[in-house]
N, C-alpha and C positions, 0 to 999 in steps of 0.2 A: 608789765608791757616786754619784757626782757624773755618771759617766757613764751609771750604770744609772737615776738618776731623770731625766736627761736623756732617755733613750728612753721613757721611761713618758711623755715631756709634761708633766708635773706645774706644772701652777700655785698654784693657792690651799690651803691648809689648809681646809677647812672643818668640821672636828668635831675638840674636843680634851678627853679624858677620861679620868680614870685612869688618865694615862702614855702611852694610845694616842693615836695621830693618825691620821688620815684625811683625806686632801690627793681634791683632786677633779682628776679629769683632764677636759677639754673638749674634744673632739675633732668629726670629722663625724659621727658618731652621734646620733641623736637624744636617746638614753638618756646620762645621765653614769655614769662607774665610779668607786671610789672605793679609794684605796690606804692600808693598814690598816699599820701599822707597829708591829710590839711589841720585846722586845726580841731575839728572836731572828729574826724575818724582816719582809720587806714582800711582802705579798699583794696580789692585784688583784681588786677584785668587781665586777660589772655590777650596776646596778639598776634593771630596768628599769620603764620606767612614773612614772617621777619628774625632776622637771625644775628642782632647787632653783635659787633667780635673785638668791642673796644674797652668792654669791664675793666680790664690793668691799667689803664692809665686812667682811673677816675679819683678823687680824691677820697680815702678810705676815712678821713675822720668824719666825713657826714654819718657816717655810721654810729661815731660814737655821739653826735648830736640829735641822732634819731632817740637814742636809748632814755636821752634826758626828759623825753616827753614823758608827762604826766602819768599816772597806772591807771587811772581811770577811763581814759579812752579804749575804745571796741576795736577788735579786727573785724569788720565785715564783709560781707562777698556782694561784689557788685558785678553786673554782665558788662561788656566793651563797651567801652562810647567814646573812645579815641580813634580817629583814624591817621594813618601816618603816608608821606610822600616821601615815595624810596627814590633815592640817588647813589648808582654807585661810584665810590673813588677810589676802589683800588681793590685790587685778587682776594683780600683779605679785610676789606673792610667797607660798612656800610653807615652813608653818611643819613641820619634823617632831619630834614628842616623843614616845619610846616608851622602853620599859624592854626592853631588846633579853638574847636568854638564847642562845645555845647550847654544844654539844657540843666540849669540844677532849681533845687526850690521849688515846687509845686506850690504854683500862686492860686489856681481858681480850679475846681475840679466841679463839674455837672453832672449827675448822674442821674437818669430818669427811667420811667417804668411806663409804657405804652398807655395814652388812654387817660392819662392823669397828667401833673402839672411837671413828668417828666417829658423824656424826650424817646424819640423812636425814630430811627436814621436823621441826625440832624444832617444837613448839611451846608447850614450857611449861618454867619451870625454878623453884627453892628453892635458896638458901644454908640448909643446917643449923646450929646451935648449933657445931659439930665443925668451923667454916669451908667442907665441902666444899658443891659446887654438882651439884644432881640435876637433870638436865635430861632432859625429856619426847621421848625419840627416837621420834616416832610410827609412822613407816611400819615402822621395825624392830621395834614396838611390845615396846622396852625403856625401860630406865631404866637412862641411862650416870650415872656421878659422877667427877666429876675434884677435884682439888685447886685451891686458888684459883692456883695456876701454868698450870693448865690441863694436868696431868698426869691421866691416864686412872686410875682405882682398880679399877672393877668396875662391872659391869652387872645389872640383874634385871629379871624380869618378863617371860621366856620367849612370846615370840610367838605368840598359837594361838588357842582357844577351851577350853582344858581348865579345870578349875573355877578354878585358882591363876594361870592364865596371862592374863596381857593382851592385846586383840584390837587396839583402836586407842585408846590413854593419850593425853590430852590435856592436863589440868590436872593440878597438884600445887598440896600444900601441908604447911609442916612445922609439926608442932602445938610445945606447949611441952614435951615430952616427947624432943621427937625423931623421932617416929614420921611415916612418910613417906604423905601421902594422893595417891592418881589418880585422876583421874577417867577413865573408859573409855568412849569414845561408842558402843565398836564394841556392849557389853556393858550398859552403861546400867546401869554399878555403878560404887559407891567402894571401892577396894580399898584396905585400912591393910597397910603395911610398917612393921618394927623399921630403923633408919639404920642396920642392915645389911645389909640388904634382904630380912630373912627374912619368908615372910607369914602376916599375924596375920589379919586377917578382910576380909567386904565384906558391904556390902548396898545396898540399893536393888532396882532391877529395870525390865522396861520398861514405860513405861504412862504413864497422865495421874491417877491417885489419889495421894493423900498420901504421899510416900515414895519414890515410881516416877519416874523419868524420861526424859525423850526428846532424847537429843545433850546430855549434862552438859559443857560446855566451859572452868566454871572454879569454884574454889574459895577459900574463903576460914577463918579461924578465929580468932576473938576470943579473951583472956584468957577469959573465964567459958564456953570450952570450945564454946560458938555454933559450928556449923559452917552455912555461907551457902555455897549450892550455884546456879549459872547455869543451872538445867533450860530450857538455850535452846531449844527445840525445840517445851514446853510455855509459851514465856514467861512465864515466873514466876522468883522465886527462893525455894527453898525452906531455909527454916534449922531445924533438925537438933541436937539434944542430946540424945542417947542414944537418943532417938526424935525422931518429926516436931513443930514446935514449931510454925509459922506459913511461910505462905507471903505473897509481896508480890509483886502485880502479875498482871495478865492481858494478852492479846490485844489490842493495839489503838495506834492513836499519839497520846491525850490524855494527860494528867497523871496518871502512874502506870503508865501501859498500856506494855506491850513489842510489839518485833518483833525476836528474836532477841536476847537478850540473854546475851552473850557472855563477859564481865568483871567483878569485880568490888573491889571495894579499902574499906577503911575509914580513917577518919578518923586522927590518931594517939591520938587520946584515946577513940578507937570510939563517938564520939556519932554519928556519919554513916555512912550508908553510901552508897557512888558506885556507880551501876549503867550498864555500858558496853553503850546499848539500840544496837544494831548496825545493824538494817536502818533505823530511824530516825533515824540519824546524829547520835545526840545522848548528852548524859549525864545523868540523871537521881538526884538526890539524895533521900535518904529519913532519916527518923533513927532511931533503936534498935529504936522501933518498929513501923517500916513506913509511918511518914506520911510522904507525898510533901511534899517542900520547897520545891525548882528543879530547874531545867533551862538548861541551854545545849548552841549546837551545831542545825546543821544542814547538808543535803546540798550539798555543792559540794568547790572546792578553793582559797579563798579562804581568808584570815587567818580562824579560828574556824568552818570548816566543815569537814565529814569526807566519806571515802569508806570505807565498811564500816571503820570503825575496831575493832580484837580487841584492845585492851591497855590499862590506864590504872594507875596509880599515885601516893602521895601523897605527898609529904614532911614532914616534922617540921615545918614553915612551912605546912603547908594549900595547896604550891602542886599543883597537878594535871598532869601529863602525861600522856598519850593517842596512843597507838600508831595516828597515822591510817592503816590501812595499806595503802590501793589507792592513796594520793596518797604513798605512801612518805617519811612524815615523822615527826617526832614536833613536837605543840605542844603547849604549855606556858600553865597560866591558873592566874588566884588561884582565892583559896577563894571566890570569889564568880561564877567563872565568864568574867570580864574576860580577854581575849587578852593574853599576855604577849612570847611569843616561839616561835620555833620552828625546829628545823635535821633535817638530813639531805634527803636527793635520793635518785633510784634510778639503783641500780649496786652493781658487787661487790668497788670497793677497800677497804681500811680505812676507818671513815667511811660508807660508802655503806650504803644498806639497797635492799632489795628484802621486800615483804612483812613490816614489824616487827608483832609482836604484843606478847604479854605481857613485861610489864617489872617491874624492881624496883629500889627504890634504896636502899641500905645506911647505916647508920651514920654512915657520911663523907660523906654527900651523894652520893655516885658512883651512877651511872644505868645501868641494864644492860639489854638488851633482846632480845628471838629476833627474830635477822634468818632467818625461816622459810626462805624461797626462794634463800635461800644457806648455807644449814646450818649456822648459825653463833648463839653468842650472841654480842652486841657489848656493851660496857662503856665509858662516859665520864664524865671530870669535868665537870662543870655548871658553869661560868663566868657569872656574873651582871653585867650591866653596865648604866648608865643613860646613856642618850645625848641630846645636845641637838644638832639644827641649826638656827642662827637667822637 
C-alpha cells in the first residue's frame, strides 16, 4: 500500500467525509487530481478546471491513517464521476461546497441481440407487481419480459401493422391491476395487454383532435386511473380517463408551452406533473389541474443544462433524475430544480451510457435507466454524500 501511494505522489488530504478520504495530487498538470479511498479500493479522479489553494491548511496526520489501510487493497483508475460547484471567496482561495450524488454498484444489466430474446433499440420499460420487467424492444416491435435476475420469460406484440400488432412501440406503463399500456408511435395508438401479454384493447389514432395522437412517446397513470400521454409531435400532454379529459400545453417556448415533450413523471403524492420539454431542453412542472408551476434547465453541457433529454423520474423525497440523453449522463436535482449532482459518461462498459432515456426508481431507491444505443437496461444503487473542501 505504501509503495502504491508513493507511485501516486500523494501529498496532503483535502477532503474527509463519511469515512471516505480524498487526497490531492499536485503534479505538472494545471489541474489537480484526487484520490478516493473507501473500504474496497483506491480510485483516482481528475477534476479539470479547478485549482484549490488550501492544501497547506489540511491536517497532515490523515496521511498516517491512510497508510494504516490493509496492504491487499488495490489502486485502480476510474473516470471522473464528481461535479463541484465553485464559489470564489478570495483572491487566493477557492471554496467548493456541494452535495454529491453518483451511481455505484451495477445491480442489473440486460444485454441483447436483435431478433432473439435480446434487445434492439430498447426505449422504455416498466416493472410489474410480480417483479417482472417489461422492456419495449422497439425496433423488434415486441415487448420482452424478464424476471429480476435477467432471465427471459416471454415476449408479445408481434411486429407488423396487423390490427393487434405493434408497429413501433415506444412508451410503457403498468396500472394497478397489472395491465400493460404501450404507446405505439408508428400507429399513433395506445395498446393495452394483460400481464401475460394478451391483447385487450386499443385507442387513439393519427391526428390533432382530442383523443388523437402524433407520436405519443410516453405514458403515466395515477391512482385515480388518469392516463397521461405525451402527445409529442402535437406538443401537448393529453389526460384520458375512459375518454378524453383535458390537455396541457401547446407549441412554443414560453411557460406552459412545449417543443416535443417526450417524458412524464408524477410526484409521489401525485400533486405535481413533471414534463420533459425535450427540444426546449428544460423541465416544466404543473399542478394536477394542469396549471404551470415552475421550470428549470436550458440547452448546453454544463451543470443544469441539457442536450435532448428523454427521461425523467422522481424519487420518494422529490429528487428529480433527468436522462440528459445526448450528453450521455444522468443529472439529479432537488424538488425546486436546484442541481445536486450527476453521473455517467459516454461508453459501452458497465456504468457507461450511450443515449440514456426512460428511467425508473424502485421502492428501495435503486435507479434504472434505458441505455438505448447500448441495447440494455442498467440499474444503479444511488449513494448520497455531502462533501466540503475548505
